[in-house]
C-alpha positions in Angstrom: 21.4 -10.2 47.7 17.9 -10.2 46.1 15.0 -10.7 48.4 12.3 -12.9 47.0 8.8 -11.5 47.6 6.3 -14.2 48.8 2.7 -13.5 49.0 1.0 -14.7 52.1 -1.2 -17.8 51.8 -4.8 -17.2 50.5 -6.3 -18.4 53.9 -4.0 -15.9 55.8 -5.1 -13.1 53.6 -8.7 -14.0 54.1 -8.3 -14.1 57.9 -7.2 -10.5 57.8 -10.0 -9.3 55.7 -12.4 -6.8 57.3 -15.4 -8.4 55.5 -17.4 -5.3 54.8 -20.8 -5.9 56.6 -24.2 -5.2 55.2 -25.8 -2.1 56.8 -28.1 -2.6 59.7 -31.0 -1.1 57.7 -30.6 -1.3 53.9 -32.0 1.5 51.8 -34.8 -0.6 50.3 -35.8 -1.5 53.9 -36.9 2.0 54.2 -39.6 1.7 51.7 -43.1 0.4 52.5 -43.7 -1.8 49.4 -47.2 -3.2 49.3 -48.2 -2.1 52.8 -51.4 -0.6 53.8 -50.8 3.2 54.0 -53.4 3.8 56.9 -51.9 5.7 59.6 -49.1 7.2 57.5 -48.5 10.8 57.7 -49.3 13.0 54.7 -46.2 14.4 52.9 -46.6 17.7 51.0 -44.4 19.3 48.4 -44.9 23.0 48.2 -43.8 25.5 45.7 -43.4 29.2 46.3 -46.2 29.9 43.8 -48.5 27.5 45.4 -47.8 28.5 48.9 -50.9 30.7 49.3 -53.6 28.0 48.0 -51.8 25.2 49.8 -51.8 27.1 53.1 -55.5 28.1 52.7 -56.4 24.4 52.3 -55.2 23.5 55.8 -57.2 23.5 59.0 -57.1 26.8 60.9 -54.7 25.6 63.5 -52.1 24.5 60.9 -52.7 27.4 58.8 -51.9 29.7 61.8 -48.9 27.5 62.5 -47.5 27.9 58.9 -47.7 31.6 59.2 -46.1 31.7 62.7 -43.1 29.7 61.5 -42.6 32.0 58.4 -42.7 29.1 56.1 -42.3 30.4 52.5 -41.8 27.0 50.6 -38.0 27.7 50.6 -35.9 24.9 48.8 -35.6 21.8 51.0 -36.9 23.6 54.0 -38.8 21.0 56.1 -41.9 22.0 58.2 -43.9 19.8 60.7 -47.7 20.4 60.9 -49.0 19.8 64.5 -52.1 17.9 65.3 -54.5 18.8 68.2 -52.4 17.0 70.7 -49.1 18.6 69.7 -47.8 15.8 67.7 -46.9 15.7 64.1 -49.9 15.4 61.8 -48.1 15.9 58.4 -44.7 17.2 56.9 -44.2 19.6 54.2 -41.0 20.2 52.1 -40.4 23.5 50.2 -39.6 23.1 46.4 -38.5 26.8 46.1 -39.0 28.3 42.6 -40.3 25.1 40.9 -43.6 25.6 39.3 -45.3 22.5 40.5 -44.5 19.3 42.5 -44.2 17.6 39.2 -40.7 19.2 38.8 -39.5 17.5 41.9 -36.1 16.1 41.3 -34.1 13.0 42.4 -31.9 15.0 44.6 -34.7 16.8 46.4 -36.2 13.4 47.1 -32.8 12.2 48.5 -33.0 14.9 51.2 -36.1 13.4 52.8 -34.6 10.4 54.6 -32.3 12.4 56.8 -34.8 15.1 57.5 -38.0 13.3 58.3 -38.9 12.1 62.0 -39.4 8.4 62.5 -42.7 7.2 61.1 -44.4 6.3 57.9 -45.0 8.9 55.2 -47.3 9.0 52.1 -47.0 11.7 49.5 -50.6 12.7 49.1 -50.3 15.3 45.9 -50.6 13.5 42.6 -47.3 13.4 40.7 -46.4 12.5 37.2 -44.7 9.2 36.7 -41.4 10.9 36.2 -41.7 13.0 39.4 -42.9 9.8 41.3 -40.0 7.7 40.2 -37.5 10.4 40.9 -38.8 10.6 44.4 -38.5 6.9 45.0 -35.1 6.7 43.5 -33.8 9.8 45.3 -35.2 8.3 48.6 -33.1 5.2 48.0 -29.9 7.1 47.4 -30.6 9.5 50.3 -31.0 6.3 52.7 -27.5 5.1 51.7 -25.1 4.8 54.7 -21.3 4.6 54.4 -20.4 3.0 57.8 -19.7 -0.6 57.1 -16.4 -0.2 58.9 -17.4 1.6 62.1 -17.6 -0.2 65.3 -20.5 2.0 66.2 -22.6 2.6 62.8 -24.3 5.8 62.4 -28.0 6.1 63.2 -30.1 4.3 60.5 -33.0 6.0 58.6 -36.1 5.7 60.8 -38.4 7.2 58.4 -40.4 4.9 55.8 -41.8 6.0 52.6 -44.9 4.6 50.9 -44.0 5.0 47.1 -46.6 7.4 45.4 -48.9 6.2 42.7 -47.4 6.1 39.2 -43.8 5.5 40.3 -41.8 3.1 38.0 -40.7 0.9 41.0 -39.0 -1.7 38.9 -36.7 1.0 37.7 -36.4 2.8 40.9 -35.6 -0.3 42.9 -33.1 -1.7 40.4 -31.3 1.6 40.0 -31.2 2.3 43.7 -29.7 -1.2 44.4 -27.1 -1.0 41.5 -26.1 2.7 42.3 -25.6 2.0 46.0 -23.6 -1.2 45.3 -21.3 0.9 43.0 -20.9 3.4 45.9 -20.0 0.4 48.2 -17.3 -0.7 45.7 -15.8 2.7 45.3 -15.8 3.4 49.1 -13.9 0.2 50.0 -10.5 0.7 51.1 -7.8 -0.9 48.6 -6.7 -3.4 51.2 -10.3 -4.9 50.8 -10.9 -4.5 47.0 -8.0 -5.6 44.7 -8.4 -6.8 41.0 -9.5 -10.4 42.2 -12.2 -9.0 44.5 -13.4 -6.8 41.7 -13.7 -9.8 39.5 -15.6 -11.5 42.2 -18.2 -8.6 42.4 -18.7 -8.8 38.6 -19.1 -12.6 38.7 -21.6 -12.3 41.5 -23.7 -9.8 39.6 -23.5 -11.8 36.4 -24.6 -15.1 38.2 -27.7 -13.3 39.5 -28.4 -12.1 36.1 -27.8 -15.1 34.1 -24.8 -13.8 32.4 -21.4 -15.6 31.4 -18.2 -14.1 32.9 -14.6 -14.9 31.9 -11.6 -13.7 33.9 -8.4 -13.7 32.0 -5.2 -13.9 34.1 -1.5 -14.9 34.0 0.1 -15.7 30.7 -3.1 -15.7 28.9 -3.6 -12.1 30.0 0.0 -11.2 28.9 -0.8 -12.7 25.3 -4.3 -11.2 24.9 -4.1 -7.9 26.7 -0.4 -7.0 27.1 -0.9 -3.4 28.2 -3.2 -4.6 31.1 -0.4 -7.2 32.2 2.3 -4.6 31.9 0.6 -2.1 34.1 -0.6 -4.5 36.9 2.4 -6.9 37.0 4.3 -5.0 39.8 1.7 -5.8 42.3 1.4 -9.1 44.3 -2.3 -8.8 43.5 -2.3 -10.1 39.9 -4.1 -8.1 37.2 -6.9 -9.5 35.2 -9.4 -8.7 32.5 -13.0 -9.3 33.4 -15.3 -10.1 30.5 -19.1 -10.5 31.0 -21.5 -11.4 28.3 -25.4 -11.3 28.5 -28.5 -11.0 26.2 -29.8 -12.1 22.9 -27.1 -12.6 20.4 -29.6 -11.3 17.6 -30.1 -8.1 19.5 -28.1 -4.8 19.0 -24.5 -5.1 20.5 -23.8 -2.8 23.4 -20.3 -2.8 25.1 -19.4 -1.1 28.2 -15.8 -0.7 29.5 -14.7 0.4 33.0 -11.5 1.4 34.2 -10.6 -0.8 37.2 -7.4 0.6 38.8 -8.0 -0.6 42.3 -5.2 1.6 43.7 -2.8 3.9 41.7 0.4 4.8 43.5 1.6 6.4 40.1 4.0 3.6 39.6 7.6 4.5 39.2 6.4 8.1 38.5 5.3 8.0 42.0 2.4 10.4 43.1 2.9 12.6 46.1 1.2 11.5 49.4 -1.6 13.9 48.9 -2.3 12.6 45.5 -2.6 8.9 46.8 -5.1 9.7 49.4 -8.3 9.0 47.1 -6.7 6.5 44.8 -8.9 3.7 46.1 -11.6 5.3 43.9 -9.7 4.8 40.7 -11.8 1.8 40.0 -14.7 4.1 39.8 -15.3 3.6 36.0 -15.4 -0.1 36.7 -18.1 0.3 39.4 -20.1 2.6 37.3 -19.9 0.3 34.2 -21.0 -2.6 36.4 -24.0 -0.7 37.9 -25.0 0.2 34.3 -24.7 -3.4 33.1 -26.8 -4.6 36.1 -29.5 -2.1 35.4 -29.6 -3.3 31.7 -29.8 -6.9 32.7 -32.1 -6.7 35.7 -34.6 -4.6 33.6 -34.3 -7.0 30.6 -33.0 -4.4 28.0 -33.2 -5.9 24.5 -29.5 -5.9 23.9 -26.5 -8.1 23.5 -24.4 -6.7 26.3 -20.8 -7.0 26.9 -18.9 -5.6 30.0 -15.1 -5.3 29.9 -13.1 -4.3 33.0 -9.4 -4.3 33.0 -8.5 -4.7 36.6 -4.9 -3.9 38.0 -3.1 -2.1 40.9 -0.6 0.3 39.8 2.2 -0.6 42.2 6.0 -0.3 42.5 8.4 -3.1 42.5 11.6 -4.5 40.7 9.4 -5.6 37.8 7.3 -2.4 37.3 6.9 -1.0 34.0 9.2 2.0 33.5 9.2 5.5 31.9 10.6 4.9 28.3 9.4 1.4 28.0 7.9 0.6 24.6 5.0 -1.8 24.9 2.8 -3.4 22.1 -0.9 -3.1 22.7 -3.6 -5.7 21.8 -4.2 -3.9 18.6 -0.7 -4.0 17.3 0.3 -0.4 18.0 3.3 0.3 20.1 3.2 2.8 22.9 6.0 4.6 24.5 5.5 5.1 28.3 6.4 8.6 29.0 4.5 8.6 32.4 3.7 5.6 34.4 0.9 7.6 36.1 -1.0 7.7 32.9 -1.8 3.9 33.2 -5.6 4.2 33.1 -5.4 4.9 29.3 -3.1 2.1 28.7 -5.4 -0.6 30.2 -8.4 0.9 28.7 -6.5 0.7 25.2 -6.6 -3.0 25.1 -10.1 -3.4 26.3 -11.3 -0.8 23.9 -9.4 -2.6 21.0 -11.2 -5.8 21.9 -14.6 -4.0 22.1 -14.0 -2.2 18.9 -13.1 -5.5 17.1 -16.8 -6.5 17.3 -18.1 -3.0 16.0 -20.8 -2.7 18.6 -23.8 -0.4 18.0 -22.9 1.5 21.0 -19.6 1.7 22.9 -19.3 3.5 26.2 -16.3 3.6 28.4 -16.3 4.9 32.0 -12.9 6.1 33.7 -11.4 8.3 36.4 -9.0 9.2 33.7 -7.6 12.8 34.1 -7.3 15.4 36.7 -7.4 17.8 33.8 -11.2 17.1 33.3 -11.7 18.1 37.0 -9.6 21.3 36.6 -11.8 22.2 33.5 -15.2 21.1 34.8 -15.0 20.4 38.6 -15.7 17.1 40.3 -19.5 17.3 39.8 -19.6 17.5 35.9 -18.1 14.6 34.1 -16.4 15.3 30.7 -17.9 13.6 27.7 -16.3 13.0 24.4 -17.5 11.2 21.1 -16.6 11.5 17.4 -20.4 11.4 17.0 -21.8 14.7 17.7 -25.5 13.6 17.7 -24.6 10.9 20.2 -22.7 13.5 22.4 -25.7 15.9 22.4 -28.2 13.2 23.3 -26.1 12.0 26.1 -25.9 15.7 27.4 -29.9 15.9 27.2 -30.4 12.7 28.8 -28.0 13.5 31.6 -29.7 16.6 32.3 -33.1 14.9 32.4 -31.7 12.4 34.9 -29.8 14.8 37.2 -26.8 13.1 36.0 -25.0 15.7 34.0 -22.0 15.6 31.6 -20.5 18.4 29.5 -19.2 17.7 25.9 -15.4 18.4 25.3 -13.9 18.2 21.8 -11.8 15.4 20.4 -9.8 18.0 18.5 -7.5 16.4 16.0 -5.3 19.2 16.1 -3.8 18.0 19.2 -3.3 14.4 17.7 0.4 15.2 16.8 1.1 15.9 20.6 1.0 12.0 21.1 4.0 11.6 18.6 6.8 9.4 19.7 10.3 9.2 18.2 10.6 5.5 19.0 7.0 4.2 18.9 3.6 4.6 17.1 2.5 6.9 19.8 3.3 8.1 23.5 0.9 7.7 26.3 1.1 11.5 27.3 1.9 14.6 25.5 5.2 16.5 26.1 3.1 19.4 27.8 0.5 20.0 30.5 -2.2 21.6 28.4 -5.6 20.1 27.4 -4.8 16.8 29.4 -8.6 15.6 29.2 -8.6 16.0 25.3 -5.2 14.4 25.1 -6.4 11.3 27.1 -9.4 11.0 24.9 -7.4 11.4 21.7 -5.1 8.5 22.9 -8.1 6.3 23.4 -9.6 7.1 20.1 -6.5 5.5 18.5 -7.8 2.2 19.6 -11.4 2.7 18.4 -11.0 3.0 14.6 -14.2 1.0 13.6 -17.0 2.1 16.1 -18.6 5.4 15.3 -20.9 5.4 18.3 -18.2 5.5 21.0 -18.7 7.7 24.0 -15.8 8.3 26.5 -16.9 9.6 30.0 -14.1 11.0 32.3 -15.7 11.1 35.7 -14.6 11.7 39.3 -16.7 9.1 40.9 -16.6 11.0 44.2 -18.5 13.6 46.2 -16.1 16.3 47.5 -18.6 18.1 49.5 -21.7 17.2 51.7 -25.1 17.6 50.0 -28.5 16.0 50.6 -28.3 12.5 49.4 -24.7 12.9 48.5 -22.5 12.4 51.4 -18.7 12.9 51.0 -17.4 9.7 49.5 -18.3 7.6 46.4 -20.8 8.7 43.6 -21.9 6.4 40.8 -21.9 9.3 38.2 -23.1 8.5 34.6 -24.7 5.3 35.3 -28.4 6.6 35.0 -27.4 8.5 31.9 -25.8 5.6 30.3 -28.8 3.3 31.0 -31.1 5.9 29.5 -28.8 6.3 26.5 -28.7 2.5 25.8 -32.5 2.3 26.1 -33.1 5.3 24.0 -30.7 4.0 21.3 -31.5 0.2 21.5 -35.2 0.0 22.6 
């Protein structure tokens, strides 16, 4: 006898939600914006090459203290300088082999909030605008706390930073807020964040920025985005396509697409238990795309912006899509499903086909698409693909400058035939395990026939090891790079 599955009433579902709370101290609260810096402790950044002149500029007692502590300006080493009463008069952070404090990076700035004692701090050395901005943004990322579900939250940041002169505060504040919000989304457990909640997050950002947001569900989704519907239909949490538009219709068209798989069981090709542990982060591409869109909107980029997020849960039930199924995509192409765990490329195919139909000036998709990209490049270096070699090189250079690196991989057409199917226009996977990241990119390319300036970013969206400013957990990889790329290309 068949058992009918009935979803609990909305009110009951809401009553059991944990309601992710705001942190006790938000990252922006740790900045002293517009406050008088009188009484703030000086904060020095010291390079190995400048150690001698800096040390000689100190009062005799502090100079002797630096020598006694053996401080050699080692990278990220902190040193407290005493006052005459034994208190802390100033702090110094080593920059190692950097040639000057102007080479201070975002992640060096991110190390400060956890390493400074309670109090107010003011950088006293002149910094270039780029270094000053990197310091403020790094500080905001370093002040991020992932403890919204703990009964006893971790100790908040007690130090406060007076931003240095020359910092681009508008960018640093917008970027810090957007990136930390993306981290929050990726860190949320799947019982808290499904397709509907992801849609709510996009709607909320759009409403603040004056954007129009459409969410496609139900029969309309099945007609307009059949692959998105097929992948997500097995879950009691219905799939949807989130479509945000903003900006001047006369401006260059920029479209961002983010993979929004809120949890990936693998479908009927079920993942092993270990493979599911981090699958709450499989919507990381959507979170990064939203962070990039938010930055562009809040900083009034002169573009006509569109954000597309196919949002699903890849679940298992009696109506789940199956290995061997043949599905017709939005573009008209038929796809043979030879692995239900290669679902991300299916939902992206429909979104990219929709985006490509408008021939945008720039099309960027963000996706936690393949384990093969991680095998090739590791978790900290996303793979970048594009048919436009100049766009690919520009993305790599901007990523390096933003401490948001990517590494180009080829869309080598020699592997195109590996996507052949005997019963459909193409298969969603190759018949072998080689070059998986390239195969994923080649599959997506079939759905972007018009747009030459297309960039596909295969990212991990997760810190696998603890580093200053980057706790184990969510990371909004590629958002800073994508923002700079849009501004460089479109003004």
